[in-house]
N, C-alpha and C positions, 0 to 999 in steps of 0.2 A: 452891198451893190456893186455890181462888173462894169466896169467904164462902155459893155454893153447900152448896162442896164438906163447905167446914167445920159449917154447920146440919143437915149429914144424920145422921138419928139409926146411931147403932152399931148396927143390923142384917146381916141376912144382903147385905144387895141392896150393901151398900158394904163389902162384906165383901171381904179380901183372899187370902183361902180358899174365896168362892166360884165355881168357877171356870162362867164366860157362856157356851163352844162345849157347842153340842149335840150336836155331831160324836163330840167326846169322851164324853158321859154315853153313849152310842149304846155309843161304846169301850166302857166300865168297867162297862158291868148286860147282862153274857150277857141276849140272850133277850132285851130290849125293843125290839125290832125285831118282836116278836111279836102289842105289845100298841096297836104303828099308826108306831112310831116316839117320838126325844127332838123333833120340829117336832113331832107333831100333838096334839090334848086332850091323851094321858095326859099327857105328863109337866107341862102349863098352863105356870104361873111357877115350877116346882122346878126348880131347880139342882141338880148334885154338888158339898159340901162335903169339898175337898178334904183334911182336918185330918182331917176324924169318918166318912169316908166315908159320907155318907148324905143321900139328898132333902133339902132346907132350901127355905123362901120365902123370898120377899121382907124380912117380915115378922118371920121366925123373928130369935131374940138365943140367942147362948152366949157364955159368961166369954170366952169362944179369940178375939174377936174381935177383929182388925186394922184398922183404915182402909186402905181402899184406895186409890193413888196418884192424887192429878189426871188426867182424863185430857186431855189436846192437843188440843182442841177450838179453833180456830179459831175 
């Protein structure tokens, strides 16, 4: 884990339960495409919490936070 990862706040943006895959979001929320798709402004920065099955914003928090493993970026 890098110093940057260790210093990141305990928010949904760095939680293992937050699904960053917008295609998954479209598959899990029936009718989302009628609002323009998960790739448009109807979703914005929100993503799906796989634990609670709700949309969350990057700065949201909850007691079930689990830090995402550091990504292997060169």
